[in-house]
Steps between C-alpha positions, in 0.01 A plus 500: 500500500288327765772241551763771552280676757431173681870416524582853617231494771600147610852629557412830670221367723716244678468519881878538539488822294178638644460393863767271646354293782727602789565861395258669740635306800857586398415870473328498838801324654747749351289793620429358844724747687577776250439619148749368244744712300381635167719259298324207672163655419605544136606133482161405642330712237691319223431158654142453379170677447405444864847624599428822312174549690663434838793725409255781422374487858852492639608793282198698618587449868869573439427814296227630731552387861178678604279332242145426610350154481274622221801633311682169536194307385474733201865434409438124511178539301667708228788254470257209492288662232807553282615142566163351400497715187835346403373149573199556275720601207390334174201326662254728319673419172480127569130535589439694180669229295285237671184698418595600146650174368168316449354808332796523264465129425130543428579797277744286301238228468235742376741649245588148383133406467431815299786407266372143463144602418613793289717267288197292403380624163127571494311249290799267466499161663715512811715223635372416850833342596689820415252707702529262799879511481496881481272518806724268699805713411311818601415348839870465581497872579245448777693203635826696512323791670369266769839332530647837594208629707442208736851474651535879498180541700592224743845646563365854519272389785783306664731804493217723621457270800873504571509879494203510739678259736821705488300819562338348809838380631651846452206665677529263795878551518458880499234470768743307720779751435305814595490443878852356487637816337288738708723406796780700335293814438591800712189614684440875528550638850191598684 
């Protein structure tokens, strides 16, 4: 299960799917003189996770030409929060696997040890080689638990760092877009 989650997150946390490098500059170029048509905004939204966040700001200004700066920031923040939630998908599960795998391995080892010592008849002479072999077999459970936990924990932390980097990039992009889009807001007369 951990391997499936790792492969899924490796695929979905690629920069080209989350935050393409030149996307913000392209959006700012396209919106230099006017707001784009809604079909262009929808294409932007489908482009990437960052595209969805930027499209949320554009949709807000298009839908409400008198939006306040606070309202626009709130639209970006809400879209960003939803985007980060999607990026964090399955990370808690991967972290849980990393934490639980050594415990499950230890549990298997303890059960195996109980079986080994329970199989020894009281008062009968026991074969030390059979006991040693049984203990070594029981310890495989701990080894397998660690074999799963160590890479899972390392990749959980790696993915967590990637999500944090993407979140920062989206926040900075939204921060650059707010004053850019506020130029298109209709100011109340007075």
